[in-house]
C-alpha positions in Angstrom: -29.7 80.4 142.1 -27.1 83.3 142.4 -23.7 82.2 144.1 -22.3 84.1 146.9 -19.1 85.9 146.2 -16.9 84.2 149.4 -14.7 87.5 150.5 -14.0 89.2 146.8 -13.9 92.2 145.8 -14.0 91.8 142.0 -15.1 89.0 139.6 -13.2 87.6 136.7 -14.2 85.0 134.2 -11.5 83.9 132.2 -12.2 82.3 128.7 -10.8 78.8 127.5 -7.3 77.8 129.0 -6.5 74.3 126.6 -3.5 73.4 129.1 -1.6 76.8 128.5 -0.4 76.9 132.1 2.4 79.4 131.6 -0.5 82.0 130.5 -2.8 81.5 132.6 -0.1 81.9 135.6 0.4 85.3 133.5 -2.9 86.8 133.4 -3.9 85.9 137.1 -0.4 87.6 138.3 -1.9 90.7 136.0 -5.5 90.3 137.6 -4.1 90.2 141.3 -1.8 93.3 140.6 -5.0 95.6 140.3 -7.2 93.6 142.4 -6.2 92.0 145.7 -9.2 89.6 146.2 -10.3 88.2 143.0 -12.5 85.6 142.4 -12.0 83.5 139.4 -14.7 82.3 136.8 -13.7 79.9 134.0 -16.0 79.2 130.8 -14.8 75.9 130.3 -12.3 73.9 128.0 -9.8 73.8 131.0 -7.8 70.9 129.2 -7.1 69.4 125.5 -5.1 70.7 122.9 -2.7 72.8 125.1 0.3 70.4 126.5 0.0 71.4 130.8 -3.9 70.1 131.3 -2.8 68.2 134.4 -0.8 71.2 135.6 -4.1 73.7 134.8 -6.4 71.6 136.7 -4.4 71.7 139.5 -3.9 75.4 139.6 -7.5 75.9 139.5 -8.3 73.4 141.7 -6.5 74.9 144.3 -8.4 77.8 144.3 -10.9 76.1 145.8 -14.1 79.0 146.6 -12.4 81.2 144.7 -13.5 80.0 141.5 -16.0 78.4 139.4 -15.6 76.1 136.6 -18.5 75.3 134.1 -17.6 72.6 132.0 -16.8 72.8 128.3 -16.8 70.5 125.5 -12.9 69.4 125.7 -13.8 68.7 129.4 -16.6 66.2 128.4 -14.4 64.5 126.1 -11.5 64.2 128.6 -14.0 62.8 131.3 -15.7 60.4 128.3 -12.4 59.1 127.7 -11.6 58.1 130.9 -15.0 56.6 131.0 -13.8 54.1 127.8 -17.1 55.7 126.3 -14.8 57.9 123.7 -11.4 57.6 122.3 -8.5 59.9 122.6 -7.7 61.7 119.4 -4.6 63.3 117.9 -3.6 66.3 119.2 -5.7 65.7 122.9 -2.6 65.9 124.7 -4.1 64.6 127.7 -2.1 61.6 129.0 -0.5 63.6 131.7 -4.1 63.8 133.2 -5.4 59.8 132.4 -2.4 58.5 134.0 -2.1 60.7 137.7 -3.2 58.8 139.9 -1.9 61.5 143.0 -5.7 63.2 143.5 -9.3 62.6 142.1 -9.0 64.9 139.1 -12.2 63.2 137.3 -14.0 63.4 140.7 -13.8 67.0 140.7 -14.3 67.9 137.5 -17.1 65.9 137.2 -19.0 67.8 140.4 -18.4 71.0 138.2 -21.5 72.7 136.4 -22.8 73.0 133.2 -24.1 76.8 134.2 -23.5 79.4 136.6 -24.7 82.2 137.8 -23.6 85.0 140.0 -24.6 88.7 140.5 -21.3 90.5 141.6 -22.4 94.2 142.2 -25.9 93.5 143.2 -27.2 94.9 139.6 -27.8 92.2 137.2 -26.8 89.2 137.5 -24.7 87.2 134.8 -25.3 83.9 133.8 -21.8 81.5 132.5 -21.7 77.9 130.4 -19.2 77.2 128.0 -20.6 77.7 124.3 -23.9 80.0 125.0 -27.6 80.0 125.5 -29.9 78.6 123.3 -32.5 81.7 122.1 -35.6 79.5 123.1 -34.5 78.8 126.5 -35.3 80.9 129.8 -32.6 81.6 132.3 -34.4 78.8 134.3 -34.6 76.5 131.5 -31.2 76.6 131.2 -30.2 76.1 134.6 -32.7 73.2 134.6 -31.1 71.8 131.5 -27.6 72.1 133.0 -28.7 70.1 136.0 -30.3 67.6 133.7 -26.7 66.9 132.1 -25.0 67.4 135.6 -26.9 64.9 137.3 -25.9 62.3 134.2 -22.5 62.9 134.7 -22.5 62.6 138.6 -24.0 59.1 138.5 -22.0 58.0 135.8 -24.5 57.8 132.6 -23.0 58.2 129.6 -25.3 57.5 127.0 -26.1 60.3 126.1 -22.7 61.4 125.2 -22.8 62.7 121.3 -26.0 61.8 121.5 -28.4 64.6 121.1 -31.7 62.4 120.9 -31.6 62.4 124.9 -32.1 65.1 126.8 -28.8 65.0 128.5 -27.3 64.6 124.6 -29.1 67.5 123.4 -28.5 69.9 126.8 -24.6 69.1 126.1 -24.7 69.9 122.3 -26.1 73.3 123.4 -24.4 74.1 126.1 -20.9 73.2 125.2 -21.0 72.6 121.2 -23.5 75.3 119.9 -22.0 78.6 117.9 -24.7 79.0 115.1 -28.1 78.0 114.8 -30.8 77.4 112.1 -33.9 79.5 112.1 -35.5 76.5 113.2 -33.1 76.7 116.3 -31.3 73.5 115.5 -27.1 73.8 116.5 -24.5 73.9 113.2 -22.2 72.0 115.3 -19.9 71.7 112.1 -19.4 75.0 111.9 -15.9 76.6 113.8 -15.7 79.9 111.5 -15.7 83.4 111.5 -19.1 85.4 112.2 -19.1 86.8 108.7 -18.8 83.1 107.1 -22.0 81.4 108.7 -24.0 80.8 105.6 -27.8 82.5 105.3 -30.4 81.9 106.5 -28.1 80.8 109.3 -27.4 82.8 112.4 -24.8 82.9 115.3 -26.7 82.0 118.2 -26.3 85.6 119.9 -28.2 87.2 116.3 -31.5 85.5 117.6 -33.8 87.2 119.8 -33.6 85.4 123.2 -35.1 85.2 126.6 -31.8 85.0 128.9 -30.9 88.3 127.9 -33.5 90.3 129.0 -32.7 89.6 132.6 -29.0 88.6 133.0 -25.8 89.1 130.9 -24.0 86.5 129.7 -20.5 85.3 128.9 -19.2 82.3 127.4 -16.1 81.1 125.3 -16.1 78.4 122.9 -15.8 80.3 119.5 -12.2 80.7 119.0 -12.6 82.8 116.0 -14.6 85.6 117.5 -12.0 86.5 120.3 -13.5 88.9 122.7 -17.2 89.7 121.1 -19.7 91.5 122.8 -23.3 91.7 121.3 -25.8 93.5 123.5 -25.9 91.4 126.8 -23.4 88.3 125.0 -19.9 88.5 126.1 -17.8 85.7 124.6 -13.9 85.4 125.8 -12.5 83.0 123.9 -9.4 84.0 122.4 -8.0 81.3 120.7 -5.1 80.8 123.5 -4.1 77.4 122.8 -4.3 78.6 118.7 -1.5 81.3 119.0 -4.2 83.7 120.5 -4.4 85.6 123.7 -6.3 84.2 126.7 -8.5 86.9 128.0 -10.2 87.8 131.2 -13.4 90.0 131.4 -13.9 91.5 135.1 -18.2 91.6 135.1 -18.4 94.2 137.5 -17.0 96.9 134.9 -16.8 95.1 131.6 -12.8 95.7 131.8 -10.7 93.3 129.4 -7.5 92.0 129.6 -5.4 90.0 127.6 -1.8 87.9 127.5 -0.7 86.8 124.3 0.2 82.8 124.4 3.7 81.9 126.0 6.0 79.9 123.8 6.3 77.6 126.7 2.6 76.6 125.9 2.9 75.6 122.1 5.1 72.8 122.9 4.0 69.3 122.4 4.5 67.1 125.7 3.0 63.6 123.6 
């Protein structure tokens, strides 16, 4: 399950956008000033918290085959609200999406995967998820668990949402919400703090010996307090843009990093 690169000279993974359209446009301009034919990989959470979620979805959709998106927890929340299995939360700023009737944003978003594998330079392949990969999972396990969840989403089955007792719900917790794990491998879903603050004996998911890192590099987002963080083959690229940090982009061929501070316009409250 290695994706073909379509007419692209470089592959850029972009961190959590969260509706920050002006910042996204700026980093895309920077990328295209150094690479004439880039392909974009988005680590999820295109929407939520920032004021321009609809515009971000529209822009990424327009890239067509030049981009791929994996779903994040805020993307799943948007879909769950649209299916009436979750309630809007204060600060979501999702009304512009939920009331949009001009195009089938929900169908497009539901067709996005949870796991994406790409081999940009003929060497080690990369595997992209939103939050990370459980250390007990092989690459095949990760792909399979992602497909279980994708199949449920595409068939309109939402009984798994925030229910980790189901296979789809467990996959969602790991692929879109995990940061730290207990020694037994259970995710600490309420932990959002810094790496140094994880209580012993719990550890970050990437600090456990993992199967996937033996053959693949990984790229993910979700953990805003990390900023850019590399641990062995694992790369986290959530710069906390929507919280006043930066939007990050990583070129997979040589691990070149770009970052753009959040534009003031993206801090506005649209509600």
